[in-house]
C-alpha positions in Angstrom: 2.8 -17.7 24.8 1.6 -14.3 24.7 4.8 -13.0 23.0 4.7 -15.2 20.1 1.2 -14.3 19.0 2.3 -10.6 19.2 5.2 -11.2 16.8 2.8 -13.6 14.5 0.3 -10.8 14.6 2.9 -7.9 13.6 4.3 -10.2 10.8 0.9 -10.6 9.7 0.3 -7.2 9.4 3.5 -6.3 7.7 2.5 -8.9 4.9 -0.1 -6.2 3.8 2.7 -3.9 3.0 3.8 -6.5 0.2 0.3 -6.1 -1.1 0.3 -2.5 -1.1 3.6 -2.6 -3.0 2.1 -4.7 -5.6 -0.9 -2.7 -5.7 1.0 0.4 -6.5 2.8 -1.4 -9.2 -0.4 -2.1 -10.6 -1.9 1.3 -10.4 1.3 3.0 -11.8 2.4 0.8 -14.7 -0.9 1.0 -16.6 -0.9 4.9 -16.0 2.3 5.3 -17.5 1.6 3.5 -20.9 -0.9 6.0 -22.3 1.4 8.9 -21.2 4.3 7.5 -23.0 2.1 7.1 -26.2 0.4 10.4 -26.0 2.0 13.1 -23.8 -1.0 15.2 -23.7 -3.1 12.6 -21.7 -0.8 13.4 -18.7 -3.0 15.4 -16.7 -6.1 13.5 -17.3 -4.3 10.3 -16.6 -2.7 11.7 -13.3 -6.2 12.1 -11.5 -6.9 8.5 -12.3 -3.6 7.4 -11.0 -3.9 9.6 -7.8 -7.5 7.9 -7.3 -6.1 4.3 -7.4 -2.7 5.2 -5.4 -4.1 7.1 -2.4 -6.4 3.9 -0.9 -3.5 1.8 -1.9 -1.3 3.9 0.1 -3.5 4.0 3.0 -3.9 0.5 3.6 -0.1 0.4 3.9 -0.2 2.9 6.3 -2.9 1.4 8.4 -0.8 -2.0 8.0 2.4 -0.4 9.3 0.6 1.3 12.4 -1.0 -1.7 13.3 2.4 -3.8 12.9 3.8 -1.2 15.3 1.1 -1.1 17.7 0.4 -4.8 18.4 3.5 -5.5 20.2 3.3 -2.1 22.5 -0.4 -2.3 23.1 -1.1 -5.9 23.9 1.1 -6.4 26.9 
């Protein structure tokens, strides 16, 4: 029973990776359009994109760390 619970927990933690991928797409897509219309906005738009990209990527890293820790820590 514990092995099944560990597998379910690790699988649930990896679902956050799909959410992070969607979040990265939502951050990068709107930042590309202004630069395509006006290339002089590239530096200004880059800062906003990074400020949205960093927390999204951190969530993905925490989720993958949790997915790897669950099977090995809980014995």
